[in-house]
BABA-805891 format. One record per residue: residue in three letters; x, y, z of N, C-alpha, C, O in turn. Coordinates in pm, whole numbers, padded with zeros to 5 digits, always signed. Atoms other than C-alpha are relative to their C-alpha. Layout:
BEGIN
alaXYZXYZXYZXYZ
...
***
This chain:
BEGIN
met+00082+00118+00032+02187+29671+07703-00046-00071+00128-00165-00094+00148
trp+00034+00067-00127+02203+29500+08042-00079+00093+00092-00161+00048+00172
thr+00073-00095-00085+02078+29817+08208-00148+00003-00037-00234+00011+00052
asn+00141+00001+00042+01758+29812+07999-00072-00127+00046-00186-00120+00090
arg+00061+00125-00045+01692+29444+08080-00027+00001+00149-00130-00047+00194
ile+00020-00006-00145+01739+29506+08451-00116+00092+00035-00194+00063+00125
ala+00110-00093-00026+01502+29803+08440-00135-00063-00034-00232-00047+00040
leu+00124+00067+00035+01238+29599+08257-00038-00107+00102-00156-00120+00136
ala+00028+00103-00100+01270+29312+08510-00051+00062+00129-00143+00010+00192
leu+00046-00066-00122+01234+29552+08802-00141+00054-00015-00223+00046+00077
ala+00134-00053+00023+00929+29715+08645-00104-00112+00000-00213-00096+00055
ala+00093+00113+00001+00766+29375+08582-00021-00054+00141-00134-00086+00179
gly+00014+00047-00137+00839+29263+08938-00082+00094+00086-00161+00050+00169
leu+00077-00096-00077+00699+29587+09080-00149-00007-00037-00236+00001+00051
gly+00140+00010+00042+00381+29554+08872-00066-00126+00054-00182-00123+00096
leu+00055+00124-00055+00335+29191+08979-00024+00011+00150-00124-00039+00201
gly+00018-00018-00144+00384+29286+09344-00120+00087+00033-00193+00058+00127
leu+00118-00084-00023+00126+29565+09322-00130-00076-00028-00230-00059+00042
leu+00119+00078+00031-00120+29327+09158-00033-00098+00112-00149-00111+00151
met+00023+00092-00109-00075+29068+09432-00048+00071+00125-00134+00020+00197
ala+00044-00076-00117-00111+29333+09702-00145+00044-00014-00221+00042+00083
gly+00139-00038+00022-00435+29455+09543-00096-00117+00020-00204-00100+00077
ile+00085+00118-00018-00576+29102+09535-00015-00033+00148-00125-00066+00193
val+00006+00029-00144-00489+29049+09902-00090+00099+00072-00166+00061+00161
ile+00084-00102-00065-00654+29379+10000-00147-00023-00030-00232-00007+00058
ile+00139+00024+00037-00972+29294+09809-00057-00120+00076-00170-00116+00125
val+00046+00119-00073-00995+28948+09967-00020+00032+00148-00119-00009+00208
trp+00012-00036-00142-00933+29090+10315-00122+00087+00024-00189+00074+00126
trp+00116-00089-00016-01201+29355+10261-00131-00078-00007-00223-00055+00072
asn+00125+00074+00016-01466+29109+10142-00020-00102+00112-00134-00128+00151
val+00013+00106-00100-01391+28844+10405-00009+00055+00141-00092+00009+00220
ser-00009-00043-00140-01308+29040+10719-00042+00145+00021-00132+00172+00101
ala+00021-00142-00031-01308+29418+10703-00141+00047-00031-00197+00131+00040
arg+00134-00043+00037-01642+29454+10529-00103-00043+00103-00207+00022+00118
gln+00095+00051-00097-01813+29249+10801+00016+00061+00138-00069+00042+00225
gln-00022-00059-00132-01667+29442+11093-00090+00120+00021-00130+00186-00076
pro+00083-00117-00026-01874+29711+11267+00063+00129-00052+00185+00147-00049
val-00045-00127+00057-01853+30056+11109+00005+00104+00111-00090+00118+00189
gln-00012-00108-00097-01727+30339+11324-00044+00129-00069+00025+00181-00157
val+00060-00118+00063-01945+30637+11234+00071+00124+00051+00067+00154+00171
val-00074-00121-00037-01735+30955+11232-00052+00121-00078-00080+00226-00021
ala+00037-00114+00083-01837+31172+10937-00142+00046+00027-00167+00166+00036
lys+00141-00033-00017-02214+31158+10994-00050-00042+00138-00165-00081+00154
ala+00039+00043-00135-02216+31083+11365-00107+00092+00058-00198+00046+00125
ala+00096-00095-00058-02408+31403+11455-00139-00021-00059-00237-00020+00014
ser+00131+00021+00062-02687+31342+11200-00062-00133+00044-00183-00142+00063
leu+00052+00129-00044-02718+30977+11303-00051+00009+00144-00155-00048+00177
glu+00044-00012-00139-02739+31068+11670-00130+00080+00010-00214+00050+00095
thr+00125-00077+00001-03012+31325+11593-00118-00086-00043-00227-00076+00014
leu+00107+00089+00045-03214+31066+11403-00041-00098+00110-00160-00123+00130
leu+00030+00099-00102-03185+30813+11687-00074+00062+00119-00164+00000+00174
glu+00066-00062-00116-03286+31055+11959-00142+00044-00031-00226+00048+00058
gly+00135-00046+00035-03591+31178+11767-00093-00112-00039-00213-00087-00053
ala+00085+00110+00041-03723+30835+11669-00076-00056+00120-00021-00063+00230
pro+00079+00058-00110-04003+30681+11880+00038-00147+00022-00023-00236-00037
tyr-00047+00136-00025-03820+30374+12008-00083-00064+00110-00157+00003+00181
ile+00063+00079-00105-03952+30097+12236+00112-00061+00083+00189-00142+00032
ala-00104+00051-00089-03727+30022+12536-00043-00134+00058-00151-00145+00116
leu+00032+00133-00053-03717+29653+12632+00041-00017+00145-00009-00107+00212
asn-00047+00014-00138-03539+29706+12966+00055+00135+00045+00059+00232-00031
glu-00061-00120-00057-03380+29964+13192+00152-00008-00019+00210-00116-00017
gly-00145-00005+00015-03020+30077+13141+00046+00138-00038-00034+00226-00070
asp-00058-00131+00026-02782+30364+13080+00054+00011-00143+00031+00111-00212
arg-00063-00006+00132-02593+30278+12760-00092-00064-00103-00111-00186-00099
pro+00099+00056+00092-02842+30235+12475+00065-00077-00114+00174-00044-00161
val-00033+00076+00120-02815+29977+12197-00125+00000-00086-00228-00054-00047
tyr+00115-00013+00088-03045+30050+11903-00005-00119-00097+00095-00157-00158
val+00027+00107+00097-03196+29768+11698-00102+00055-00098-00219+00074-00062
ile+00084-00061+00102-03340+29911+11375-00018-00102-00113+00081-00148-00171
ala+00019+00106+00099-03503+29668+11132-00145-00010-00040-00234+00025+00038
pro+00135+00048+00034-03810+29562+10936-00025-00134+00068+00066-00196+00122
arg+00035+00124-00069-03995+29260+11068+00066-00122-00061+00103-00214+00012
ala-00053+00119+00067-03859+29015+10810+00152-00004-00002+00209-00080-00081
ser-00147+00000-00001-03491+29088+10891+00052-00131+00057-00007-00184+00150
pro-00053+00126-00053-03275+28778+10947+00061+00019+00138+00136+00114+00163
gly-00057-00001-00134-03189+28706+11309-00059+00104+00093-00004+00127+00201
leu+00057-00104-00087-03415+28978+11451-00054-00060+00130-00045+00002+00236
glu+00053+00063-00121-03578+28734+11694+00108-00023+00104+00084-00010+00224
thr-00110+00024-00094-03239+28651+11847+00045+00129+00067+00074+00130+00187
trp-00042-00127-00059-03146+29016+11895-00099+00048+00106-00059+00112+00203
leu+00101-00048-00095-03474+29082+12079-00032-00100+00110-00119-00073+00193
ser+00026+00100-00106-03464+28770+12299+00127-00027+00080+00149+00037+00183
thr-00119+00039-00078-03136+28611+12413+00105+00111+00005+00164+00136+00109
asp-00100-00108+00000-02908+28895+12304-00045+00118+00083+00036+00181+00151
ala+00051-00110-00082-03133+29155+12466+00015-00030+00148+00043+00060+00227
ala-00018+00035-00141-03119+28963+12794+00145+00016+00044+00171+00064+00154
glu-00141-00016-00034-02738+28957+12787+00040+00148+00005+00116+00189+00092
leu-00030-00143-00003-02720+29328+12702-00059+00067+00125+00003+00157+00182
ala+00058-00056-00123-02955+29406+12992+00084-00037+00122+00096+00042+00215
ala-00088+00038-00111-02724+29210+13224+00126+00084+00004+00186+00100+00111
gln-00116-00088+00004-02439+29437+13110-00033+00144+00036+00058+00228+00041
gly+00039-00137-00031-02637+29750+13201-00035+00082-00123-00047+00204-00115
arg+00037-00071+00123-02726+29837+12839-00151-00008-00021-00214-00109+00014
gln+00143-00005+00029-03077+29939+12733-00022-00026-00149+00034+00043-00234
val+00030+00036+00138-03211+29777+12417-00120+00081-00045-00227+00074+00016
arg+00103-00085+00055-03416+30021+12209-00033-00048-00142+00054-00054-00228
val+00044+00058+00127-03619+29880+11919-00074+00106-00081-00163+00174-00030
ile+00066-00092+00093-03721+30092+11617-00036-00081-00124+00052-00120-00200
met+00047+00076+00115-03932+29911+11359-00026+00095-00117-00084+00201-00099
val+00015-00081+00121-03928+30047+11002-00064-00086-00108-00052-00209-00103
pro+00058+00079+00109-04117+29942+10687+00107-00042-00100+00203+00031-00125
ser-00096+00052+00098-03931+29730+10433-00031+00045-00142+00057+00041-00228
gly+00038-00040+00134-04124+29859+10131-00068-00109-00079-00131-00081-00180
his+00064+00111+00070-04245+29514+10027-00075-00091+00098-00102-00207+00067
gly+00070+00080-00100-04424+29394+10343-00150+00008-00009-00219-00068+00059
gly+00144-00007+00015-04771+29498+10238-00066+00090+00103+00001+00154+00185
gly+00075-00088-00088-05045+29681+10422+00005-00041+00146-00005+00045+00234
ser-00007+00043-00141-05017+29466+10738+00125+00053+00067+00119+00099+00181
glu-00124-00053-00059-04656+29568+10794-00008+00150+00017+00033+00201+00122
glu+00006-00147-00010-04720+29938+10723-00094+00043+00111-00064+00138+00184
ala+00094-00036-00107-05022+29950+10956+00061-00025+00137+00040+00054+00229
thr-00060+00031-00130-04826+29784+11239+00113+00097+00033+00126+00140+00148
val-00107-00098-00024-04525+30015+11198-00059+00134+00042-00009+00197+00135
ala+00064-00127-00036-04752+30320+11208-00057-00006+00142-00047+00091+00216
glu+00056+00014-00136-04923+30187+11523+00111+00003+00105+00094+00065+00210
leu-00110+00000-00097-04590+30124+11698+00064+00139+00013+00103+00178+00123
trp-00057-00135-00007-04460+30471+11609-00093+00096+00074-00046+00192+00136
leu+00094-00089-00068-04777+30633+11745-00013-00031+00148-00015+00060+00230
asn+00034+00038-00137-04832+30435+12066+00114-00068+00075+00108-00077+00198
arg-00114+00069-00066-04501+30250+12138-00052-00116+00086-00014-00129+00203
asp+00064+00111-00073-04700+29942+12241+00095-00120+00000+00115-00184-00103
ile-00094+00112-00008-04453+29680+12364-00073-00135-00010-00016-00233-00057
asp+00077+00124+00013-04731+29417+12387-00026-00032-00147-00020-00149-00187
leu+00020+00021+00144-04806+29464+12016+00129-00046-00066+00126-00130-00156
leu-00128+00045+00054-04435+29426+11940+00026-00146+00033+00073-00222-00053
glu-00021+00140-00038-04417+29100+12133-00094-00092-00078-00053-00201-00119
glu+00092+00081+00077-04726+28969+11957+00045-00012-00145+00033-00118-00206
trp-00049+00002+00138-04581+29062+11618+00122-00090-00014+00136-00163-00112
met-00121+00082+00005-04250+28894+11697-00030-00148+00026+00052-00234-00007
ser+00033+00140-00028-04427+28577+11811-00049-00074-00124-00063-00197-00120
met+00048+00062+00123-04551+28511+11456+00100+00026-00113+00179+00120-00109
arg-00083-00021+00118-04376+28472+11124-00048+00123-00076-00166+00158-00071
ala+00034-00125+00069-04366+28784+10908-00106-00022-00106-00193+00064-00124
glu+00098+00024+00106-04565+28625+10624-00136-00042+00053-00234-00041-00021
his+00127+00042-00058-04836+28503+10864-00072+00114+00074-00184+00095+00121
trp+00059-00110-00076-04904+28843+11024-00107+00070-00085-00082+00107-00200
thr+00111-00063+00072-05241+28995+10925-00044+00132+00062-00133+00198+00006
ala+00032-00128-00065-05260+29297+11165-00149+00013+00028-00211+00115-00004
ile+00144-00003-00033-05610+29209+11286-00022+00098+00116+00050+00093+00216
gly+00032-00097-00103-05762+29492+11492+00082+00127-00006+00065+00214+00080
ile-00082-00120+00014-05510+29754+11373-00053+00080-00118-00082+00025-00224
ala+00052-00087+00107-05627+30051+11167+00101+00006-00113+00222+00007-00088
pro-00093-00011+00113-05478+30073+10816+00081+00129+00007+00043+00226+00072
ser-00089-00116-00004-05195+30315+10757-00061+00122-00069-00020+00234-00040
asn+00065-00113+00069-05415+30531+10529-00135+00035+00060-00215+00104-00003
ala+00130-00030-00063-05704+30549+10774-00011+00147+00035-00118+00207+00022
thr+00000-00141-00038-05605+30897+10893+00123+00068-00058+00221+00001-00087
pro-00121-00071+00046-05365+31169+10772+00117-00012+00098+00233-00010+00058
glu-00108+00014-00098-05173+31130+11094+00078-00129-00022+00200-00128-00015
arg-00067+00127+00025-05097+30766+11020+00083+00005-00129+00193-00051-00135
leu-00078-00014+00123-04987+30850+10667+00126+00081+00024+00232+00047-00030
ala-00118-00081-00029-04750+31117+10800+00102-00077+00082+00223-00064+00061
val-00091+00080-00082-04605+30879+11059+00070-00105-00085+00189-00130-00068
leu-00061+00101+00087-04546+30611+10795+00105+00063-00091+00210+00002-00113
ala-00099-00069+00082-04367+30862+10570+00123+00037+00084+00236+00033+00034
glu-00112-00031-00088-04153+30967+10867+00086-00125+00027+00208-00116+00035
ala-00075+00124-00023-04057+30602+10931+00083-00037-00123+00196-00086-00109
arg-00078+00028+00122-03951+30560+10566+00120+00094-00009+00230+00050-00045
ala-00112-00095+00006-03737+30875+10581+00106-00033+00105+00225-00019+00079
phe-00096+00039-00103-03579+30761+10905+00086-00118-00046+00208-00116-00028
ala-00076+00117+00047-03478+30425+10752+00101+00040-00107+00213-00009-00107
gln-00092-00044+00104-03323+30597+10450+00114+00084+00057+00227+00074+00011
gly-00105-00081-00061-03134+30844+10669+00101-00086+00076+00220-00055+00075
val-00092+00089-00071-02986+30561+10882+00092-00070-00100+00211-00083-00074
met-00083+00068+00099-02865+30379+10572+00099+00095-00067+00209+00054-00102
gln-00096-00096+00055-02708+30696+10433+00114+00028+00096+00225+00061+00053
ala-00104-00029-00099-02515+30739+10759+00095-00117+00020+00213-00096+00046
val-00084+00115-00034-02386+30384+10802+00021-00095-00118+00110-00180-00114
gly-00009+00095+00110-02435+30206+10469+00053+00062-00127+00125+00162-00124
arg-00047-00046+00131-02371+30252+10099-00096+00100-00064-00068+00150-00173
gly+00096-00095+00056-02675+30475+10042-00138-00029+00054-00158-00122+00132
arg+00136+00011-00052-03044+30516+10105-00071-00125-00049-00168-00168+00013
asp+00064+00121+00053-03133+30211+09894+00063-00128+00054+00025-00237+00011
asp-00060+00120-00059-02917+29974+10100-00104-00072+00086-00182-00008+00157
asn+00101+00078-00074-03123+29693+10253+00063-00106+00089+00004-00213+00108
arg-00066+00097-00087-02877+29517+10482-00048+00018+00144+00022+00075+00227
trp+00059-00006-00133-03102+29493+10785+00026-00131+00073+00051-00234+00009
pro+00019-00115-00091-03100+29478+11082+00128+00081+00019+00238+00034-00008
val-00110-00090-00032-02881+29772+11179+00007+00014+00153-00091+00049+00217
ile-00023-00009-00145-02733+29766+11532+00095+00118+00023+00202+00124-00037
val-00079-00121-00027-02598+30097+11668+00022+00010+00150-00071-00007+00229
trp-00035-00017-00141-02415+30150+11999+00125+00087+00010+00184+00123-00092
arg-00124-00075-00026-02128+30344+12154+00104-00097+00054+00078-00174+00146
asp-00106+00093-00038-01798+30160+12185+00075+00053+00122+00031+00148+00188
gly-00078-00039-00117-01531+30190+12452+00057+00140-00009+00081+00203+00094
ala-00050-00136+00019-01400+30516+12302-00113+00102-00010-00089+00216-00048
asn+00119-00086+00004-01755+30665+12321-00029+00049-00142-00081+00159-00161
gln+00030-00031+00139-01779+30664+11942-00117-00087-00047-00131-00202-00004
leu+00112+00076+00054-02091+30555+11753+00053-00109-00093+00130-00082-00186
ala-00035+00114+00084-02045+30209+11601-00129-00063-00051-00229-00068+00021
ala+00119+00058+00062-02289+30041+11365+00037-00129-00069+00149-00145-00118
cys-00018+00129+00066-02329+29691+11225-00115-00022-00096-00232-00016-00056
leu+00100+00044+00097-02512+29599+10905-00006-00152+00008+00062-00222-00067
cys-00005+00140-00043-02594+29257+11048-00094-00088-00084-00186-00150-00030
gln+00080+00088+00085-02744+29076+10749+00061-00138-00014-00012-00235-00032
thr-00068+00128+00015-02482+28797+10728+00044-00053+00136+00065+00026+00228
pro-00045+00057-00129-02378+28556+11008+00138+00049+00041+00163+00067+00161
ser-00133-00048-00038-02015+28675+10992-00006+00141+00057+00065+00171+00153
ala+00015-00135-00056-02120+29038+11048-00065-00005+00138-00028+00074+00226
val+00063+00015-00132-02342+28928+11337+00103-00044+00103+00104+00006+00216
asn-00102+00046-00095-02051+28745+11498+00097+00112+00036+00141+00121+00151
glu-00088-00114-00031-01832+29056+11469-00068+00096+00097-00004+00145+00191
ala+00071-00089-00092-02099+29269+11636-00015-00062+00138-00004+00008+00239
arg+00014+00066-00129-02154+29012+11909+00133+00001+00075+00136+00016+00197
tyr-00131-00007-00066-01780+29004+11976+00028+00141+00053+00083+00156+00162
ala-00023-00137-00046-01767+29385+11997-00088+00036+00119-00048+00113+00206
leu+00091-00025-00113-02066+29389+12234+00022-00097+00115-00050-00090+00215
arg-00035+00097-00106-01913+29106+12442-00117-00093+00032-00148-00118+00148
leu+00106+00098-00016-02199+28866+12386+00058-00139-00014+00148-00161-00095
ser-00053+00136+00000-02139+28498+12448-00060-00080-00114-00170-00051-00160
gly+00051+00091+00102-02175+28225+12187+00008+00059-00138+00051+00173-00157
asp+00002-00038+00139-02210+28239+11811-00140+00040-00042-00233+00045+00038
tyr+00129-00045+00053-02490+28353+11585-00102-00112+00003-00070-00225-00034
gly+00108+00099+00002-02820+28171+11629-00033-00047+00139+00058-00062+00221
pro+00040+00048-00133-03017+28051+11931+00043-00143+00020+00050-00219-00077
pro-00039+00138-00025-02905+27730+12100-00116-00096-00022-00231-00062+00005
val+00100+00103+00026-03090+27414+12002+00000-00097+00117+00101-00163+00144
ala+00009+00088-00117-03210+27220+12305-00025-00143-00045-00109-00169-00131
glu+00019+00141+00033-03180+26844+12287-00119-00055+00079-00133-00024+00197
pro+00116+00053-00072-03500+26657+12375+00042-00099+00107+00129-00183+00086
ala-00029+00090-00111-03493+26479+12711-00075-00131-00019-00191-00133-00059
leu+00058+00132+00013-03559+26108+12708-00064-00041+00132+00004-00049+00234
ser+00070+00042-00122-03822+25999+12959+00021-00147+00030+00017-00186+00147
glu-00020+00142-00018-03758+25627+12907+00122-00045-00078+00154+00016-00180
pro-00116+00048+00076-03450+25431+12798-00041-00054-00135-00152-00105-00153
leu+00028+00048+00134-03427+25342+12433-00003-00151-00007-00079-00207-00087
glu-00008+00146+00002-03342+24976+12506-00040-00054+00137-00011+00009+00238
pro+00037+00057-00131-03483+24750+12780+00123-00049+00073+00224-00079+00009
pro-00114+00054-00076-03251+24637+13061+00030-00143-00043-00052-00211-00106
tyr-00042+00133+00040-03056+24317+13013-00078-00110+00068-00100-00217+00010
asp+00072+00104-00072-03250+24128+13278-00150+00000-00031-00225-00076+00029
gln+00141-00007+00036-03584+24217+13121-00018-00047-00143+00045+00006-00235
ala+00023+00055+00133-03710+24018+12825-00081+00099-00082-00171+00163-00028
pro+00078-00093+00083-03840+24225+12532-00143-00047-00016-00171-00167-00015
tyr+00143+00029+00012-04212+24242+12488-00028-00063-00137+00022-00016-00239
glu+00038+00067+00124-04356+24007+12228-00151-00002-00011-00222-00024+00087
glu+00143+00002+00024-04697+24026+12073-00053-00143+00013+00010-00236-00036
pro+00056+00136-00010-04921+23728+12161-00041-00051-00137-00100+00021-00217
tyr+00029+00062+00129-04957+23487+11868-00120-00091+00014-00121-00182+00097
glu+00122+00081-00001-05297+23340+11802-00009-00075-00131-00013-00015-00239
asp+00009+00086+00118-05318+23046+11562-00141-00056-00006-00183-00134+00079
ser+00139+00044+00013-05672+22988+11439-00015-00124-00086-00127-00174-00100
tyr+00011+00117+00084-05588+22695+11210-00001-00126+00086+00067-00132+00189
pro+00002+00125-00079-05669+22341+11334+00131-00075-00014+00191-00077-00121
arg-00124+00076-00003-05371+22130+11429-00029-00139+00057-00120-00155+00138
leu+00013+00135-00053-05335+21754+11498+00051-00006+00141+00140+00070+00179
asn-00039+00017-00140-05302+21642+11857+00107-00107+00008+00083-00224-00021
tyr-00112+00095-00015-04964+21483+11921+00020-00040+00146+00129-00079+00186
gly-00017+00032-00142-05034+21422+12288+00029-00147+00023+00115-00180+00104
asp-00021+00144-00017-05054+21041+12260+00088-00050-00112+00040-00079-00222
arg-00095+00043+00102-04743+20937+12073+00016-00152+00005+00024-00210+00113
pro-00019+00146-00001-04702+20576+11964+00141-00037+00040+00233+00044+00032
ala-00131+00052-00041-04415+20365+12089+00047-00102-00102-00033-00163-00173
tyr-00059+00100+00090-04178+20145+11891-00024-00141+00056-00066-00161+00170
glu+00020+00138-00040-04193+19770+11902+00091-00041+00114+00054-00123+00198
asp-00093+00038-00106-03887+19750+12125-00024+00077+00130+00053+00064+00225
gly+00032-00071-00124-04051+19979+12383+00059+00139+00006+00030+00211+00102
arg-00061-00133-00003-03849+20294+12296-00102+00102-00048-00172+00080-00147
glu+00096-00103+00036-04056+20613+12284+00047+00074-00124+00165+00071-00160
glu-00032-00078+00121-04073+20832+11975+00089+00119+00037+00076+00179+00144
tyr-00092-00110-00029-03802+21094+11950-00076+00131-00003-00184+00142-00060
asp+00065-00131-00012-03881+21458+12024+00003+00073-00134+00077+00038-00226
asp+00005-00080+00123-03969+21716+11762+00130+00075-00023+00173+00095-00137
glu-00127-00073+00016-03647+21906+11834+00107-00088-00062+00183-00042-00147
asp-00097+00091+00060-03437+21600+11755-00034-00029-00146+00055-00049-00229
arg+00039+00028+00139-03638+21541+11442+00045+00113-00092+00097+00088-00201
tyr-00037-00113+00086-03574+21894+11308+00149+00023-00003+00201+00080-00099
asn-00145-00017-00001-03209+21891+11410+00073-00111-00072+00195-00102-00093
tyr-00065+00110+00068-03141+21565+11230+00043+00043-00140-00029+00114-00209
arg-00054-00034+00131-02928+21596+10922+00056-00125-00065+00129-00201-00002
thr-00049+00117+00071-02858+21334+10660+00150+00010-00018+00199+00109-00073
pro-00147-00010+00011-02485+21253+10677+00043-00004-00145-00016-00073-00229
ser-00057-00004+00135-02281+21329+10370+00141-00056+00005+00207-00044+00108
pro-00136+00058-00002-01956+21156+10269+00106+00108+00008+00093+00215-00052
ala-00111-00094-00014-01633+21329+10364+00092-00013-00120+00127-00124-00160
leu-00090-00005+00116-01412+21432+10071+00134+00056+00042+00143+00128+00142
pro-00133-00056-00034-01039+21512+10071-00001+00151-00014-00055+00204-00112
gly-00009-00146+00002-00973+21880+10151-00115+00071+00068-00115+00194+00072
asp+00110-00066-00071-01296+21945+10344+00051+00060+00129+00128-00003+00202
thr-00040-00070-00123-01249+22199+10625-00110+00004+00103-00087+00045+00217
his+00107-00002-00098-01588+22163+10788+00017-00114+00100+00100-00204+00083
glu-00016+00098-00108-01635+21958+11097-00036-00139-00051-00113-00154-00146
glu+00012+00139+00045-01630+21581+11065-00144-00046+00003-00218-00020+00098
val+00136+00051+00011-01950+21415+10949-00013-00127+00082+00069-00218+00073
val+00024+00118-00083-02091+21166+11191-00075-00103-00082-00186-00078-00130
arg+00061+00106+00079-02165+20841+11013-00064-00103+00094-00018-00123+00206
pro+00060+00104-00085-02393+20570+11145+00092-00120+00010+00167-00147-00085
pro-00091+00114-00017-02211+20265+11282-00030-00110-00101-00146-00142-00131
ala+00014+00108+00098-02145+19990+11030-00033-00131+00072+00007-00151+00187
pro+00033+00129-00065-02283+19642+11101+00124-00086+00022+00218-00084-00058
ala-00117+00084-00035-02043+19397+11266+00014-00115-00100-00084-00177-00142
arg-00029+00107+00095-01873+19148+11034+00035-00129+00074+00099-00127+00180
ser-00030+00131-00061-01851+18779+11114+00135-00050-00050+00166-00039-00168
thr-00134+00051+00037-01503+18621+11118-00006-00138-00065+00092-00180-00127
ala+00008+00137+00059-01628+18275+11006-00023+00011-00149-00104+00091-00197
arg+00012-00002+00145-01587+18205+10638-00123-00081-00040-00148-00187+00017
pro+00120+00074+00041-01906+18099+10460+00036-00128-00074+00131-00130-00152
val-00023+00130+00065-01921+17736+10344-00075-00002-00132-00196+00022-00134
pro+00069+00002+00130-01996+17704+09970-00103-00110-00003-00081-00219+00050
ala+00109+00098+00010-02319+17525+09896+00035-00109-00101+00094-00080-00205
gln-00027+00114+00089-02294+17176+09736-00098+00002-00116-00218+00023-00096
pro+00091+00002+00115-02433+17154+09385-00094-00119+00011-00054-00230+00048
gln+00100+00106-00002-02749+16954+09365-00004-00071-00136-00001-00006-00240
thr+00004+00081+00124-02765+16666+09107-00141-00008-00050-00236-00034+00025
ala+00132+00008+00061-03051+16673+08865-00043-00146-00016+00044-00233-00030
pro+00046+00140+00017-03269+16357+08834+00031-00050-00141+00019+00025-00237
ser-00037+00060+00129-03161+16120+08552-00122-00019-00087-00228-00060-00041
arg+00108+00015+00097-03373+16118+08236+00040-00108-00100+00160-00131-00119
pro-00035+00103+00101-03395+15838+07969+00060+00062-00123+00013+00166-00169
arg-00070-00049+00118-03162+15886+07674-00082-00028-00123-00130-00141-00137
pro+00080+00025+00120-03346+15930+07340+00071-00092-00098+00194-00096-00102
ala-00057+00092+00100-03297+15671+07061+00054+00079-00116-00001+00184-00149
pro-00058-00071+00115-03076+15774+06764-00092-00005-00119-00163-00104-00142
arg+00082-00005+00119-03249+15885+06448+00065-00074-00115+00188-00077-00124
glu-00050+00071+00118-03215+15679+06124+00016+00098-00113-00075+00176-00142
leu-00032-00089+00111-03050+15863+05835-00032-00069-00131+00002-00186-00147
asn+00032+00051+00133-03179+15811+05474+00107+00046-00095+00116+00165-00125
thr-00111-00033+00087-02878+15799+05243-00031-00022-00146+00059-00002-00228
ala+00034+00024+00140-03063+15713+04918-00015+00132-00071-00057+00230-00011
pro+00013-00125+00076-03055+15974+04635-00146+00032-00018-00229-00059-00019
pro+00139-00038+00018-03373+16171+04584-00051-00038-00136+00025-00039-00232
lys+00063+00037+00124-03613+16064+04314-00066+00122-00060-00128+00205+00007
ala+00060-00113+00071-03722+16305+04045-00147-00024-00020-00189-00135-00052
glu+00143+00005+00018-04088+16375+04024-00038+00084-00120+00044+00161-00171
lys+00044-00068+00120-04295+16514+03737-00003+00149+00020+00039+00223-00068
asp+00006-00146-00024-04350+16852+03887+00139+00058+00007+00161+00170-00037
ala-00135-00052-00012-03983+16889+03961+00068+00002-00134+00147+00093-00160
glu-00064+00002+00130-03880+16784+03603-00046+00116-00084+00031+00164-00168
ser+00051-00109+00080-04097+17057+03457+00075+00132+00026+00064+00228-00050
leu-00076-00121-00031-03874+17312+03618+00129+00008-00076+00180+00118-00101
phe-00129+00002+00071-03561+17204+03432-00012-00022-00149+00083+00008-00222
tyr+00014+00028+00142-03699+17103+03090-00100+00094-00058-00128+00089-00178
***
């Protein structure tokens, strides 16, 4: 009983360990190993035959060749043919460029590839690289179907691109351009499918190129300081007031001879407010109170009114009222 449980636990642990190991291998392959340069061993002879027979354009002199194979619209191709080519030339390596058609570049791309394969014109390559791929119109270049020779050369360029991808990639339909091919320290052919920045960095490290992927961005130089010096007042636009204003040149004086106060004092004046308990602001300045006199005021004497004559008393009639005829008619 216990033996079966132990066997089941060991089998579950072994299966879980294999699963974790497989996940780690897949992650390592996608992140690191897949981006590293490929060492061509199985198809090294066929790849070397293709490279030697292709009409390349040499950018400099050197002994150890580095092949740059790509369509015009490949990412980072400008960097490989400018700054990276200069560093490779300083190392004694010869940069050889082989342009191939992408299959979706149109008639301008096919005509230019055919012209480069026929004449190896480095000036035409520089002119093509100086413009964006979508802006190139191949003005002055004969179309690829103008002659049978041009059609044959274009077909040869397509076959060459497919053969390179079969030797270093996943098949003839692989489109991870550009492809960089060189011989490493062990004199073995190494290739890089340099479509992603991580793969480019791996190839640059293997070729001992300085820096990371991408050309350096130069910071613009400042000809003048952004802020004026401290001892220099900032420039102010002149203000022109076209509205008429009153002339305050002749100011009136007060009766006591004191001149009128300035405009600055007038605008800085503030009506004092009473101070309340708990106020934290600065003390309000109150105007001085008038001086009080210490002498007590003397009450005013009442004035006597002039005497008037006393009226005579009225005579009272105490006799009973007499009935009249009109009054009797009210009661009878």
